C-alpha positions in Angstrom: -66.0 -64.4 26.5 -66.0 -66.5 23.1 -63.1 -68.7 22.6 -62.5 -66.4 18.7 -63.0 -63.0 21.6 -59.7 -64.4 23.7 -57.8 -64.8 20.9 -58.1 -61.4 19.8 -57.2 -60.1 22.6 -53.8 -62.1 22.8 -52.9 -60.7 19.2 -53.8 -57.4 20.0 -51.8 -58.0 23.2 -48.9 -59.1 20.7 -49.4 -56.3 18.5 -49.3 -54.1 21.0 -46.8 -55.0 22.6 -44.6 -55.3 19.0 -45.6 -51.3 18.3 -43.6 -50.8 21.6 -41.1 -52.2 20.9 -40.4 -50.8 17.8 -41.3 -47.8 18.7 -38.1 -48.0 21.6 -35.6 -48.9 19.1 -36.8 -46.2 16.9 -36.1 -44.0 19.9 -32.6 -45.4 20.4 -31.7 -45.6 16.8 -32.6 -41.8 16.7 -30.8 -41.1 20.0 -28.0 -42.8 19.0 -27.6 -40.8 15.5 -27.7 -37.5 17.3 -24.6 -38.6 19.4 -23.3 -39.8 16.7 -23.7 -36.0 15.5 -22.6 -34.6 19.1 -19.5 -36.3 18.9 -19.0 -35.4 15.1 -18.9 -32.1 16.4 -16.9 -32.3 18.8 -14.3 -33.8 17.3 -14.7 -31.0 14.7 -14.0 -28.9 17.0 -10.9 -29.9 18.7 -7.8 -28.1 18.2 -4.6 -29.6 17.5 -1.4 -28.1 18.4 2.0 -28.3 17.0 4.8 -26.6 17.6 9.0 -26.9 17.4 12.2 -25.1 15.6 12.5 -24.2 12.4 14.4 -21.8 10.1 16.6 -20.5 13.6 13.4 -19.7 15.2 10.3 -21.1 16.6 6.7 -23.1 15.3 3.7 -22.8 15.9 0.4 -24.5 14.6 -3.1 -24.7 15.3 -5.7 -25.9 13.8 -10.0 -27.6 14.3 -8.9 -31.3 13.9 -7.4 -34.6 15.5 -5.3 -36.1 12.7 -1.9 -34.8 13.8 0.0 -34.1 11.1 3.6 -34.0 12.4 5.7 -35.8 10.4 4.0 -35.1 7.1 4.8 -31.1 8.2 8.1 -32.7 8.9 8.9 -33.9 5.6 8.1 -30.0 4.2 10.4 -28.8 6.7 12.8 -30.6 5.1 12.4 -29.9 1.7 12.6 -26.3 1.7 15.5 -26.5 4.0 16.9 -28.9 1.5 15.9 -26.5 -1.5 16.2 -23.1 0.1 18.1 -22.7 3.5 22.0 -21.2 2.5 22.4 -22.5 5.3 22.8 -26.1 4.6 26.5 -26.7 1.8 24.3 -29.0 0.2 20.7 -26.8 -0.4 20.1 -26.0 -4.0 20.7 -22.2 -3.0 24.0 -22.8 -1.5 25.0 -25.1 -4.5 23.6 -22.0 -7.2 25.5 -19.7 -5.0 29.4 -21.5 -5.3 28.5 -21.7 -9.3 27.1 -25.1 -9.2 26.0 -24.7 -13.1 24.2 -28.3 -12.6 21.5 -27.9 -10.6 17.8 -28.2 -11.5 15.6 -26.1 -9.2 12.4 -27.6 -7.7 8.7 -26.2 -7.4 9.6 -24.2 -4.0 12.5 -22.8 -5.5 10.6 -21.2 -8.7 7.9 -19.7 -6.6 10.2 -18.1 -4.4 12.1 -17.3 -7.3 8.8 -15.7 -9.0 7.6 -14.2 -6.4 10.9 -12.3 -5.4 10.4 -10.5 -9.4 7.4 -9.1 -9.0 8.2 -7.6 -5.3 11.5 -7.1 -7.1 10.1 -5.2 -9.7 7.1 -3.9 -7.6 9.1 -2.2 -4.9 12.1 -0.7 -7.2 14.2 -3.5 -6.0 13.9 -2.4 -2.1 13.2 -5.9 -1.8 16.3 -8.4 -3.1 17.4 -12.0 -2.5 20.5 -11.3 -4.2 22.4 -8.6 -1.0 23.5 -12.4 0.3 26.8 -11.5 0.2 26.2 -8.0 2.2 24.1 -10.4 4.3 27.1 -12.1 5.6 29.6 -9.9 6.0 27.1 -7.6 8.4 27.3 -10.5 9.9 23.9 -11.9 9.9 24.1 -14.7 7.3 26.1 -17.7 7.0 29.6 -16.3 5.6 32.1 -15.5 6.9 31.3 -11.4 8.7 33.7 -8.5 7.8 34.2 -6.1 11.0 34.3 -2.5 10.0 33.3 -2.3 6.8 34.8 0.7 4.4 32.9 2.7 1.6 34.8 0.9 -0.7 34.0 -2.7 0.8 30.4 -1.9 0.2 30.8 -0.9 -3.2 32.5 -3.5 -4.6 29.9 -6.2 -2.4 27.2 -3.7 -4.3 28.4 -5.4 -8.0 26.8 -8.3 -6.9 23.8 -7.3 -6.2 20.7 -6.8 -8.5 17.8 -9.0 -9.5 18.1 -7.9 -12.4 20.8 -10.0 -13.5 19.8 -13.5 -12.7 17.4 -15.4 -14.6 15.2 -18.5 -14.6 15.6 -20.3 -17.9 14.3 -24.2 -18.0 14.4 -24.7 -14.0 18.1 -23.2 -14.2 19.5 -20.7 -12.7 21.6 -18.5 -14.6 23.9 -15.1 -13.2 25.4 -12.4 -15.2 28.7 -12.6 -12.5 30.1 -14.9 -10.3 29.9 -12.5 -6.9 25.7 -12.4 -6.7 25.0 -14.5 -4.1 21.4 -15.9 -3.4 19.5 -15.0 0.5 15.5 -15.2 0.9 16.1 -15.5 4.3 14.5 -11.9 4.0 10.7 -14.2 3.6 11.8 -17.5 4.0 9.6 -17.9 7.5 6.6 -16.7 5.2 6.9 -19.4 3.0 6.8 -22.3 4.8 4.3 -21.0 7.2 3.0 -20.8 3.4 3.8 -24.1 2.3 2.3 -25.9 6.1 -0.8 -23.9 4.8 -2.2 -25.5 2.0 -0.8 -28.1 2.9 -3.9 -28.0 5.7 -6.1 -27.0 3.7 -5.6 -30.6 0.4 -6.6 -32.2 4.1 -9.9 -30.7 3.8 -8.4 -28.2 6.3 -10.6 -24.6 7.1 -10.1 -23.1 10.5 -5.9 -23.1 11.1 -3.2 -20.9 12.9 0.3 -21.6 11.7 2.7 -18.8 13.3 7.1 -19.9 12.6 9.0 -16.3 14.1 6.0 -14.2 14.5 4.5 -14.7 10.9 1.3 -15.6 10.5 -1.4 -17.5 7.9 -4.9 -17.2 9.3 -7.7 -19.3 8.1 -11.2 -19.8 8.8 -12.2 -18.9 12.6 -10.7 -20.6 16.3 -14.4 -22.2 17.8 -16.5 -19.4 15.8 -14.0 -16.4 16.7 -11.7 -14.2 15.0 -7.7 -15.3 14.7 -5.9 -13.4 17.1 -2.6 -11.7 17.1 -0.4 -8.7 18.5 1.7 -6.8 17.7 4.5 -5.7 20.8 5.5 -2.2 21.2 9.6 -1.9 20.1 11.1 -2.0 23.4 14.7 -1.3 23.3 15.5 -2.6 26.5 14.6 -6.2 26.2 11.3 -5.5 27.4 8.1 -7.4 25.8 5.0 -5.5 25.9 2.0 -4.9 23.5 1.1 -2.2 20.8 -2.2 -3.5 19.5 -4.0 -6.5 18.8 -5.4 -7.2 14.8 -8.2 -9.5 13.6 -7.8 -11.6 11.1 -10.1 -12.5 8.6 -8.2 -14.9 6.2 -5.3 -13.2 6.2 -1.7 -13.3 6.0 0.6 -10.6 8.6 4.3 -10.4 8.9 6.0 -8.4 11.2 9.6 -6.9 10.9 12.1 -4.9 13.0 15.0 -3.2 13.9 14.7 -3.4 17.7 15.9 -6.3 18.8 18.0 -7.8 15.7 20.7 -5.5 15.9 24.9 -5.3 16.6 27.2 -2.0 17.8 30.8 -2.1 15.6 33.8 -1.0 17.4 32.9 2.7 15.9 30.1 2.5 18.2 27.5 2.3 15.1 24.1 0.6 14.9 24.5 -2.3 12.6 21.1 -3.2 11.8 19.8 -6.6 10.4 17.7 -5.2 7.3 20.5 -4.7 4.6 19.3 -1.5 2.5 19.9 -3.1 -1.5 19.8 0.7 -3.2 22.7 1.8 -0.7 24.5 -1.4 0.8 23.8 0.0 4.3 22.6 -2.0 7.4 21.1 1.9 9.3 18.0 2.1 10.5 15.1 3.4 8.9 13.0 5.6 10.6 10.5 2.9 11.3 10.9 1.2 14.0 8.8 -1.6 13.2 6.2 -2.8 10.3 3.6 -4.7 10.3 2.0 -5.5 6.6 -1.1 -8.5 6.1 -3.6 -9.3 3.1 -6.1 -11.7 1.9 -3.2 -13.3 -0.1 0.2 -15.2 1.2 2.8 -14.5 4.0 5.4 -14.6 1.6 4.2 -11.3 0.5 3.3 -9.1 3.1 7.1 -10.9 4.5 9.0 -9.2 1.3 6.8 -5.7 1.7 7.5 -5.7 5.8 11.5 -5.8 4.8 11.1 -3.4 1.8 9.3 -1.3 4.4 11.3 -1.3 6.9 14.4 0.0 4.2 12.4 2.6 2.0 11.1 4.3 5.8 7.4 5.8 6.4 7.4 8.9 3.8 8.0 5.8 0.5 5.8 3.0 1.8 3.3 5.6 2.3 3.6 6.7 -1.3 3.2 2.5 -2.1 0.6 2.1 -0.1 -1.3 4.4 -1.6 -1.4 2.3 -5.0 -1.5 -1.4 -3.0 -5.2 -0.8 -1.4 -4.6 -5.6 -0.8 -2.2 -4.3 2.4 -3.2 -3.1 5.4 -0.2 -2.1 7.3 0.8 -0.9 11.0 3.7 1.6 11.1 5.2 2.0 13.8 7.9 5.6 14.1 9.4 8.1 16.4 8.8 11.4 15.8 9.8 14.7 16.5 10.2 14.5 19.7 11.0 11.0 19.9 7.7 9.5 20.9 6.8 6.5 19.6 3.9 7.2 17.0 1.1 4.4 14.8 0.3 5.3 11.1 -2.8 2.4 10.4 -4.0 2.6 7.3 
């Protein structure tokens, strides 16, 4: 073999080695990239769970992301309490109820006020946040309870009821008389859920479930499956059992009932926490439990659930005919005292 041939062979071998090394490097890089994609996918599917206490109840938050937003969510809860909690003397709503005309309300208060006005009008006053003094009198609010309310006392308290007697102008609330007291606890949980849900959405989180005291806002899915929630049977003996499982498709749901939260007065009469804003009475309707869901805000369904519980079965059915966006599960006892279910 000639010297030139030997050189050529050596060069050829060197080139083969270079190509081999290049191929190995490309395989390694490609494998690393694939691993990163798999790692990224795994991270995206990890569920972060947060829980705690707020608004006199508990909350549970689940979302598909690895970042913990607990501190930010705590800050949002603080903002809500400082604006809307009747249990905090220095909150905006408490100061307004005491007659402080210098209060300039924030965006949270404005949105809650506007939502309340809308649903007050739609439900013909069955949902009314100006029943604050009645709620206090019945012993379900932050104010002083009055035992065994007389018809005369109820009539006197009803003089301060009526959301048509208040207005919001230039971020200031104006009341027709000093007897009007706001209490938005009937849908504060739902609104708090919306505030948290919207925050998560600003962080690019599309799959989450936020629950406060049984009210829920769900968006996206849980690992490619719909978020599922349960509706309980309205057991009056304190036991807990399942009535129905609902799949939430980018929906919010709220459930309201009087079968647990009630008192019995000295006359043996059952006093429930849902006060009928039309009559001023805290007596049960023929509905035991109301669950409302829609593709919208939880504050809305929370308010509708409260209104329906006061309306009763037949009035609620009539209302639903003109509101097809609302889906309900209504639980009630028939004439034979057997539990029945109405679903639309």
